[in-house]
Residue frames relative to the residue before (quaternion, step in Angstrom):
aa qw qx qy qz dx dy dz
X 1.0000 0.0000 0.0000 0.0000 0.00 0.00 0.00
X 0.0514 0.7990 -0.5955 0.0657 3.53 -1.08 0.75
X 0.3222 -0.7033 0.5991 0.2065 3.52 -1.35 0.44
X 0.1521 -0.7834 0.5995 0.0609 3.56 -0.76 1.09
X 0.3680 -0.7714 0.4787 0.2009 3.56 -0.37 1.26
X 0.4546 -0.6579 0.5323 0.2778 3.54 -1.10 0.79
X 0.5303 -0.6262 0.4693 0.3261 3.57 -1.23 0.42
X 0.5751 0.5118 -0.3952 0.5012 3.53 0.69 1.22
X 0.6775 -0.5085 0.3388 0.4094 3.57 -1.27 -0.01
X 0.7755 0.1779 -0.1297 0.5917 3.61 1.24 -0.03
X 0.6890 0.5218 -0.3455 0.3655 3.52 -1.34 0.20
X 0.1058 0.7645 -0.6318 0.0725 3.56 -1.17 0.74
X 0.3401 -0.7005 0.5859 0.2245 3.56 -1.20 0.59
X 0.2794 -0.7629 0.5663 0.1387 3.55 -0.94 0.95
X 0.0628 -0.7937 0.6051 0.0039 3.55 -0.86 1.01
X 0.7657 0.4108 -0.2725 0.4132 3.54 -1.26 0.45
X 0.6543 0.4337 -0.3247 0.5275 3.60 1.24 0.38
X 0.2325 -0.7745 0.5796 0.1003 3.57 -0.84 1.06
X 0.2597 -0.8175 0.4987 0.1245 3.58 -0.35 1.25
X 0.5493 0.5822 -0.4184 0.4292 3.61 1.22 0.05
X 0.7018 0.4126 -0.2500 0.5241 3.59 1.28 -0.19
X 0.6056 -0.5384 0.4191 0.4096 3.62 -1.17 0.45
X 0.4020 -0.7298 0.5063 0.2222 3.56 -0.99 0.85
X 0.4385 -0.6573 0.5438 0.2830 3.55 -1.15 0.65
X 0.6594 -0.4849 0.3827 0.4285 3.57 -1.26 0.28
X 0.6341 0.5350 -0.3295 0.4507 3.58 1.03 -0.79
X 0.6654 0.4954 -0.3054 0.4675 3.59 0.96 -0.82
X 0.6395 0.5169 -0.3305 0.4632 3.60 0.97 -0.82
X 0.6564 0.5062 -0.3079 0.4670 3.59 0.95 -0.87
X 0.6438 0.5241 -0.3204 0.4564 3.58 0.98 -0.84
X 0.6688 0.4904 -0.3002 0.4712 3.58 0.93 -0.89
X 0.6493 0.5233 -0.3206 0.4493 3.60 0.92 -0.87
X 0.6889 0.4694 -0.2821 0.4749 3.57 0.89 -0.91
X 0.6383 0.5184 -0.3289 0.4645 3.59 1.03 -0.73
X 0.6249 0.5442 -0.3298 0.4523 3.57 1.03 -0.81
X 0.6818 0.4783 -0.2896 0.4717 3.59 0.88 -0.93
X 0.6886 0.4977 -0.2842 0.4442 3.57 0.96 -0.86
X 0.8042 0.3036 -0.1352 0.4928 3.59 0.77 -1.06
X 0.4177 -0.7661 0.3958 0.2861 3.59 1.37 -0.17
X 0.7637 -0.0368 -0.0319 0.6437 3.59 1.20 -0.43
X 0.0713 -0.8011 0.5942 0.0097 3.57 -0.91 0.96
X 0.2525 -0.7906 0.5516 0.0834 3.54 -1.15 0.74
X 0.1231 -0.7402 0.6579 0.0643 3.51 -1.19 0.78
X 0.1537 -0.8271 0.5386 0.0468 3.58 -0.67 1.09
X 0.8479 0.1248 -0.1231 0.5004 3.53 -1.18 0.77
X 0.4047 0.6697 -0.4990 0.3724 3.54 0.88 1.08
X 0.1211 -0.8211 0.5567 0.0341 3.58 -0.09 1.30
X 0.1129 0.8231 -0.5422 0.1257 3.56 0.14 1.28
X 0.4611 -0.6686 0.5234 0.2578 3.52 -1.20 0.70
X 0.6814 -0.4719 0.3413 0.4432 3.63 -1.21 0.27
X 0.6375 0.5268 -0.3400 0.4478 3.62 0.98 -0.75
X 0.6733 0.4788 -0.2902 0.4830 3.59 1.05 -0.76
X 0.5719 0.5657 -0.3604 0.4723 3.57 1.16 -0.64
X 0.6855 0.4810 -0.2806 0.4689 3.56 0.87 -0.97
X 0.6698 0.4978 -0.3112 0.4547 3.60 0.88 -0.91
X 0.6106 0.5411 -0.3441 0.4647 3.58 1.03 -0.74
X 0.6998 0.4824 -0.2781 0.4475 3.58 0.79 -1.02
X 0.6353 0.5608 -0.3330 0.4135 3.61 1.01 -0.77
X 0.5267 0.6220 -0.4150 0.4044 3.61 1.20 -0.22
X 0.7674 0.3947 -0.1708 0.4756 3.57 1.15 -0.59
X 0.7848 -0.2392 0.1353 0.5555 3.60 1.25 0.04
X 0.6404 -0.4790 0.4061 0.4422 3.54 -1.31 -0.07
X 0.4346 -0.7389 0.4770 0.1940 3.55 -1.19 0.61
X 0.3749 -0.7362 0.5294 0.1926 3.53 -1.08 0.81
X 0.2562 -0.6707 0.6490 0.2517 3.48 -1.43 0.10
X 0.3631 -0.7307 0.5365 0.2152 3.57 -1.15 0.59
X 0.4479 -0.7447 0.4285 0.2473 3.60 -0.79 0.99
X 0.7685 0.4181 -0.1930 0.4443 3.61 1.14 -0.38
X 0.7410 0.4101 -0.2211 0.4836 3.63 1.20 -0.20
X 0.5442 -0.5943 0.4689 0.3616 3.63 -1.21 0.46
X 0.2693 -0.7679 0.5651 0.1359 3.55 -1.29 0.41
X 0.6175 -0.5325 0.4288 0.3890 3.56 -1.32 0.31
X 0.5555 -0.6189 0.4360 0.3438 3.61 -0.93 0.87
X 0.8260 0.1878 -0.1706 0.5033 3.54 -0.81 1.06
X 0.7414 0.3106 -0.1856 0.5652 3.57 1.30 -0.12
X 0.1249 -0.8450 0.5153 0.0704 3.62 0.30 1.19
X 0.6062 0.5647 -0.3529 0.4349 3.59 1.25 -0.29
X 0.6822 0.4804 -0.2850 0.4718 3.61 1.20 -0.43
X 0.2213 -0.7944 0.5598 0.0811 3.53 -0.42 1.29
X 0.2803 -0.7416 0.5871 0.1633 3.56 -1.02 0.86
X 0.0753 -0.7585 0.6470 0.0192 3.54 -0.88 1.05
X 0.1571 0.8163 -0.5219 0.1915 3.55 0.04 1.35
X 0.0240 0.8083 -0.5842 0.0691 3.52 -0.84 1.05
X 0.0632 0.7612 -0.6438 0.0466 3.53 -1.22 0.69
X 0.8002 -0.2914 0.1878 0.4894 3.58 -1.26 -0.24
X 0.7440 0.4145 -0.2199 0.4757 3.59 0.95 -0.87
X 0.7723 0.2590 -0.1315 0.5649 3.57 1.25 -0.26
X 0.0459 -0.8282 0.5585 0.0089 3.62 0.35 1.19
X 0.5821 -0.5760 0.4395 0.3692 3.56 -1.19 0.51
X 0.3031 -0.7486 0.5637 0.1731 3.55 -1.09 0.81
X 0.6294 0.5270 -0.3326 0.4642 3.58 1.29 -0.18
X 0.0420 0.8062 -0.5843 0.0828 3.54 -0.54 1.24
X 0.6595 0.5565 -0.2923 0.4123 3.57 1.21 -0.52
X 0.5496 -0.5355 0.5211 0.3738 3.51 -1.35 0.38
X 0.1523 0.8022 -0.5650 0.1183 3.58 -0.92 0.85
X 0.3125 -0.6492 0.6485 0.2456 3.48 -1.44 0.24
X 0.5446 -0.6880 0.3648 0.3114 3.57 -0.75 1.03
X 0.9033 -0.0290 0.0276 0.4272 3.49 -1.17 0.92
X 0.2067 0.7882 -0.5494 0.1848 3.57 0.91 0.90
X 0.5089 0.6323 -0.4242 0.4016 3.59 1.29 0.01
X 0.6089 0.5343 -0.3623 0.4609 3.61 1.26 -0.01
X 0.6191 -0.5677 0.3980 0.3688 3.55 -1.17 0.67
X 0.7475 0.1193 -0.0926 0.6469 3.55 1.12 -0.72
X 0.2417 -0.7931 0.5403 0.1441 3.62 -0.15 1.21
X 0.6778 -0.5265 0.3278 0.3949 3.59 -1.19 0.42
X 0.5441 -0.5753 0.5058 0.3422 3.52 -1.34 0.43
X 0.7711 -0.2427 0.1984 0.5542 3.54 0.90 -0.93
X 0.2979 -0.7319 0.5825 0.1905 3.55 -1.34 0.05
X 0.2000 -0.7518 0.6199 0.1022 3.53 -1.21 0.72
X 0.0636 -0.8273 0.5562 -0.0462 3.56 -0.41 1.32
X 0.1349 -0.7907 0.5962 0.0343 3.55 -0.92 1.02
X 0.3502 -0.7145 0.5664 0.2146 3.56 -1.05 0.79
X 0.1389 -0.8106 0.5667 0.0500 3.60 -0.56 1.17
X 0.7604 0.0248 -0.0090 0.6489 3.58 0.94 -0.92
X 0.0337 0.8364 -0.5362 0.1088 3.55 -0.37 1.27
X 0.3372 -0.7236 0.5595 0.2225 3.64 -0.58 1.05
X 0.5343 -0.6666 0.4098 0.3198 3.63 -0.94 0.76
X 0.8939 0.0849 -0.0670 0.4351 3.51 -1.20 0.84
X 0.6941 0.3569 -0.3035 0.5466 3.60 1.14 0.54
X 0.7411 0.4492 -0.2826 0.4113 3.56 -1.30 0.13
X 0.2049 0.7917 -0.5461 0.1817 3.59 0.95 0.81
X 0.2987 -0.6886 0.6118 0.2496 3.53 -1.36 0.15
X 0.2620 -0.7506 0.5915 0.1345 3.54 -0.96 0.95
X 0.1081 -0.7858 0.6078 0.0367 3.56 -0.94 0.95
X 0.1074 -0.8000 0.5886 0.0447 3.56 -1.08 0.77
X 0.3828 -0.7266 0.5306 0.2098 3.55 -1.01 0.88
X 0.2809 -0.7770 0.5447 0.1434 3.56 -0.52 1.19
X 0.5979 0.5455 -0.3669 0.4587 3.59 1.20 -0.39
X 0.6561 0.4840 -0.3149 0.4860 3.60 0.96 -0.79
X 0.6209 0.5369 -0.3406 0.4584 3.57 1.05 -0.72
X 0.6456 0.5090 -0.3165 0.4732 3.58 1.02 -0.77
X 0.6502 0.5495 -0.3226 0.4139 3.58 0.86 -0.96
X 0.7000 0.4915 -0.2714 0.4414 3.59 1.03 -0.72
X 0.5153 0.6585 -0.4181 0.3552 3.61 1.22 -0.19
X 0.5536 -0.5711 0.4754 0.3760 3.60 -1.17 0.49
X 0.6136 -0.5892 0.3793 0.3639 3.57 -1.07 0.73
X 0.6313 0.5351 -0.3485 0.4401 3.62 0.96 -0.75
X 0.6685 0.4849 -0.3076 0.4727 3.56 0.98 -0.77
X 0.5935 0.5550 -0.3644 0.4548 3.60 1.03 -0.73
X 0.6626 0.5123 -0.3009 0.4561 3.57 0.93 -0.93
X 0.6690 0.4982 -0.3004 0.4625 3.59 0.90 -0.90
X 0.6951 0.4845 -0.2846 0.4484 3.57 0.79 -1.01
X 0.6118 0.5904 -0.3411 0.4010 3.56 1.09 -0.66
X 0.6932 0.4512 -0.2715 0.4920 3.58 1.23 -0.33
X 0.6439 0.5599 -0.3009 0.4260 3.60 1.27 -0.08
X 0.1489 -0.7467 0.6387 0.1110 3.52 -1.33 0.45
X 0.1981 -0.7918 0.5714 0.0852 3.56 -1.22 0.53
X 0.4348 -0.6784 0.5346 0.2548 3.54 -1.25 0.58
X 0.1134 -0.7596 0.6392 0.0381 3.54 -1.05 0.96
X 0.0730 -0.8496 0.5194 -0.0550 3.56 -0.76 1.07
X 0.4515 -0.6599 0.5385 0.2660 3.56 -0.95 0.95
X 0.6621 0.5168 -0.3141 0.4426 3.59 0.85 -0.92
X 0.6497 0.5092 -0.3093 0.4720 3.57 1.01 -0.81
X 0.7113 0.4844 -0.2621 0.4366 3.58 0.91 -0.92
X 0.7715 0.3169 -0.1667 0.5259 3.58 1.09 -0.69
X 0.2070 0.8257 -0.5040 0.1462 3.58 1.13 0.61
X 0.6279 0.5249 -0.3553 0.4517 3.62 1.06 -0.65
X 0.6624 0.4919 -0.3059 0.4750 3.61 0.95 -0.85
X 0.6566 0.5146 -0.3078 0.4574 3.57 1.00 -0.80
X 0.6692 0.5107 -0.2966 0.4510 3.58 1.14 -0.63
X 0.5230 0.6354 -0.4157 0.3873 3.59 1.23 -0.23
X 0.6186 -0.5251 0.4013 0.4250 3.63 -1.11 0.42
X 0.8325 0.1377 -0.1410 0.5178 3.56 -0.71 1.11
X 0.4361 0.7444 -0.4290 0.2677 3.58 1.28 -0.09
X 0.6752 0.4933 -0.3027 0.4574 3.56 0.92 -0.88
X 0.6461 0.4929 -0.3250 0.4837 3.58 1.06 -0.66
X 0.6471 0.5315 -0.3175 0.4450 3.59 0.97 -0.86
X 0.7740 0.3238 -0.1589 0.5204 3.56 1.03 -0.82
X 0.2570 0.8130 -0.4909 0.1789 3.57 1.27 0.35
X 0.7039 0.4592 -0.2778 0.4652 3.58 0.82 -0.97
X 0.6159 0.5454 -0.3447 0.4521 3.58 1.05 -0.71
X 0.6347 0.5181 -0.3294 0.4692 3.59 1.03 -0.72
X 0.6501 0.5064 -0.3104 0.4740 3.57 1.02 -0.81
X 0.7179 0.4698 -0.2488 0.4495 3.56 0.91 -0.96
X 0.7841 0.2899 -0.1319 0.5327 3.59 1.18 -0.50
X 0.0032 -0.7993 0.5999 -0.0349 3.59 0.32 1.21
X 0.6659 -0.4944 0.3503 0.4352 3.62 -1.17 0.35
X 0.1427 -0.7812 0.6055 0.0525 3.56 -1.13 0.78
X 0.3417 -0.7257 0.5621 0.2015 3.55 -1.30 0.39
X 0.0202 -0.7761 0.6302 -0.0112 3.56 -1.02 0.94
X 0.5703 -0.5643 0.4470 0.3955 3.60 -1.18 0.39
X 0.5300 -0.6253 0.4691 0.3288 3.56 -1.11 0.65
X 0.7490 0.2057 -0.1285 0.6166 3.57 1.19 -0.62
X 0.0563 -0.7998 0.5974 0.0172 3.58 -0.78 1.01
X 0.3553 -0.7175 0.5636 0.2031 3.55 -1.32 0.44
X 0.4430 -0.6988 0.4956 0.2644 3.57 -0.85 1.00
X 0.4525 -0.7349 0.4319 0.2620 3.62 -0.71 1.02
X 0.7036 0.4282 -0.2728 0.4971 3.63 1.18 -0.37
X 0.7823 0.3422 -0.1828 0.4874 3.59 0.70 -1.04
X 0.3768 -0.7260 0.4894 0.3023 3.59 1.12 -0.59
X 0.4794 0.6676 -0.4460 0.3543 3.58 1.27 0.05
X 0.3643 -0.7094 0.5596 0.2256 3.55 -1.09 0.74
X 0.0330 -0.7972 0.6028 0.0048 3.55 -1.16 0.64
X 0.5348 -0.5942 0.4953 0.3398 3.54 -1.31 0.40
X 0.0928 -0.8332 0.5450 0.0137 3.58 -0.69 1.05
X 0.4780 0.5709 -0.5239 0.4138 3.52 0.50 1.30
X 0.0145 -0.7920 0.6097 0.0271 3.58 -1.20 0.43
X 0.6074 -0.6291 0.3620 0.3229 3.53 -1.07 0.83
X 0.6326 0.5629 -0.3404 0.4088 3.59 1.10 -0.60
X 0.8414 0.2307 -0.0756 0.4828 3.59 0.76 -1.03
X 0.6447 0.5297 -0.3385 0.4349 3.63 1.12 -0.44
X 0.2129 -0.8286 0.5099 0.0899 3.57 -0.50 1.20
X 0.7961 -0.1780 0.1449 0.5599 3.62 0.94 -0.80
X 0.4599 -0.6407 0.5433 0.2878 3.53 -1.38 0.31
X 0.4909 -0.7268 0.4108 0.2490 3.56 -0.87 0.96
X 0.7728 0.4605 -0.2122 0.3818 3.57 0.76 -1.07
X 0.7186 0.3762 -0.2334 0.5363 3.61 1.27 -0.03
X 0.6127 -0.5551 0.3993 0.3963 3.57 -1.24 0.26
X 0.7317 -0.4588 0.2785 0.4202 3.56 -1.28 0.33
X 0.6596 0.5184 -0.3171 0.4422 3.58 0.91 -0.87
X 0.6909 0.4621 -0.2853 0.4772 3.58 0.88 -0.91
X 0.5931 0.5637 -0.3576 0.4501 3.57 1.09 -0.71
X 0.6704 0.4898 -0.2975 0.4713 3.59 0.87 -0.95
X 0.6483 0.5299 -0.3175 0.4451 3.56 0.98 -0.84
X 0.6793 0.4829 -0.2933 0.4684 3.59 0.87 -0.95
X 0.6918 0.4782 -0.2914 0.4560 3.57 0.83 -0.98
X 0.6228 0.5353 -0.3489 0.4515 3.61 0.96 -0.76
X 0.6439 0.5092 -0.3205 0.4726 3.57 0.98 -0.83
X 0.6962 0.4802 -0.2879 0.4493 3.59 0.82 -0.99
X 0.6401 0.5334 -0.3343 0.4404 3.59 0.95 -0.83
X 0.6726 0.4589 -0.2938 0.5007 3.59 1.07 -0.67
X 0.6476 0.5515 -0.3171 0.4193 3.57 0.96 -0.88
X 0.7220 0.4783 -0.2717 0.4196 3.59 0.78 -0.99
X 0.7093 0.4182 -0.2789 0.4941 3.61 1.20 -0.17
X 0.3114 0.7393 -0.5281 0.2787 3.56 1.16 0.54
X 0.6378 -0.5899 0.3460 0.3543 3.55 -1.05 0.83
X 0.6615 0.5452 -0.3284 0.3966 3.59 0.95 -0.77
X 0.6914 0.4464 -0.2818 0.4933 3.61 1.24 -0.24
X 0.6650 0.5661 -0.2568 0.4139 3.58 1.30 -0.18
X 0.0309 -0.7365 0.6680 0.1018 3.50 -1.43 0.20
X 0.3018 -0.7443 0.5744 0.1578 3.54 -1.25 0.55
X 0.1516 -0.7945 0.5852 0.0576 3.56 -0.76 1.09
X 0.2413 -0.7786 0.5696 0.1052 3.54 -0.68 1.19
X 0.3307 -0.7869 0.4972 0.1556 3.55 -0.62 1.18
X 0.0163 0.7138 -0.6977 -0.0582 3.46 -1.40 0.48
X 0.6693 -0.4834 0.3614 0.4332 3.57 -1.23 0.33
X 0.8398 0.1556 -0.1706 0.4913 3.54 -1.05 0.96
X 0.4400 0.6070 -0.5107 0.4210 3.57 1.14 0.62
X 0.1722 -0.7817 0.5964 0.0599 3.56 -1.14 0.75
X 0.0945 -0.7596 0.6406 0.0600 3.56 -1.06 0.84
X 0.0861 -0.7647 0.6386 0.0073 3.55 -0.97 0.99
X 0.0004 -0.8387 0.5435 -0.0350 3.58 -0.36 1.22
X 0.4602 -0.6708 0.5294 0.2409 3.49 -1.27 0.72
X 0.2944 -0.8057 0.4935 0.1434 3.55 -0.25 1.30
X 0.5877 0.5970 -0.3570 0.4133 3.59 1.27 -0.25
X 0.8239 0.1888 -0.0762 0.5290 3.61 1.15 -0.37
X 0.7075 0.4315 -0.2416 0.5049 3.58 1.21 0.26
X 0.0889 -0.7367 0.6565 0.1358 3.52 -1.33 0.28
X 0.1298 -0.8022 0.5819 0.0324 3.54 -1.22 0.42
X 0.0424 -0.7648 0.6388 0.0716 3.53 -1.34 0.17
X 0.4324 -0.6778 0.5182 0.2916 3.58 -1.11 0.59
X 0.3030 -0.6675 0.6348 0.2441 3.50 -1.28 0.46
X 0.1957 -0.8403 0.5006 0.0705 3.56 -0.26 1.29
X 0.3029 0.7874 -0.4908 0.2177 3.59 1.16 0.55
X 0.5292 0.6225 -0.4124 0.4029 3.61 1.26 -0.08
X 0.5719 0.6152 -0.3812 0.3862 3.60 1.13 -0.61
X 0.5768 -0.1237 -0.8061 -0.0476 1.64 -2.07 1.48
X 0.3328 0.7381 -0.5251 0.2621 3.63 1.14 0.42
X 0.5475 -0.6229 0.4616 0.3148 3.53 -1.28 0.49
X 0.0755 0.7689 -0.6327 0.0540 3.55 -0.94 0.96
X 0.0386 -0.7896 0.6125 -0.0019 3.55 -1.02 0.86
X 0.0246 -0.7786 0.6259 -0.0373 3.52 -0.84 1.12
X 0.1669 -0.7670 0.6081 0.1182 3.58 -1.20 0.49
X 0.0891 -0.8309 0.5482 -0.0334 3.53 -0.79 1.11
X 0.1209 -0.7316 0.6643 0.0947 3.51 -1.18 0.73
X 0.1711 -0.7753 0.6031 0.0775 3.53 -0.98 0.90
X 0.2820 -0.7991 0.5235 0.0889 3.54 -0.81 1.15
X 0.4830 -0.6786 0.4829 0.2703 3.54 -0.92 0.97
X 0.2590 -0.6741 0.6595 0.2087 3.49 -1.29 0.55
X 0.3621 -0.7288 0.5327 0.2324 3.58 -1.24 0.24
X 0.7086 0.4226 -0.2318 0.5154 3.57 1.31 -0.18
X 0.4308 -0.6599 0.5461 0.2842 3.55 -1.03 0.77
X 0.5772 -0.5681 0.4392 0.3889 3.63 -1.09 0.55
X 0.0968 0.7877 -0.6013 0.0927 3.59 -0.93 0.89
């Protein structure tokens, strides 16, 4: 087994591991360490069933359910992300998954089930590399700040749909706004990263509204600079496993109105961002 680094500041493809079979302790350790080191890892041409998707993910923690998306029959942990002409994607922003939770996920494992050719890539960005490039004075300032992350803020388009607020009523109750540090430290690598995103981060607590907007606007632009990014081109049965503790991502929805179907499992973390 080996990790082949992508030609960018993050990402690696993993070879020599068969995800249709139970993983050895050595393989699980290799994948965990590769995930922390490269921040997003890829497995190609792995035709796995939902049961194997779930078993693979369980090697790394307990599994979450998502309050806003449909799931695979019999597998409430597997979220379906499916779009076509009648159901365009509502996610256009750069984001880190589910930061509206008190303990955001460790990571997510996404599989391409129906993939239009040569369109619909996913863009990934390294929040640790983005942090490293900041001026020292800004690192010091940001290190003392915290920000609010909100389910209601992130799903405002869905909530505005007819019946949306009623459909997501329980999700709103279960996911009140939470506060996270603006800069977090990775529990394995010790690397610091910027932990805000345009989709879920509403404001910074320790400054006034004007300064909050100014800081967040700068960070939202900074973290999507080309030098921190990579682009992953999907094919059927390709798998991406990203580290939610140090990465953000966004879909390229240029495949629409073609039909695309992805299935995702999100893995619980056990530590609050710090």
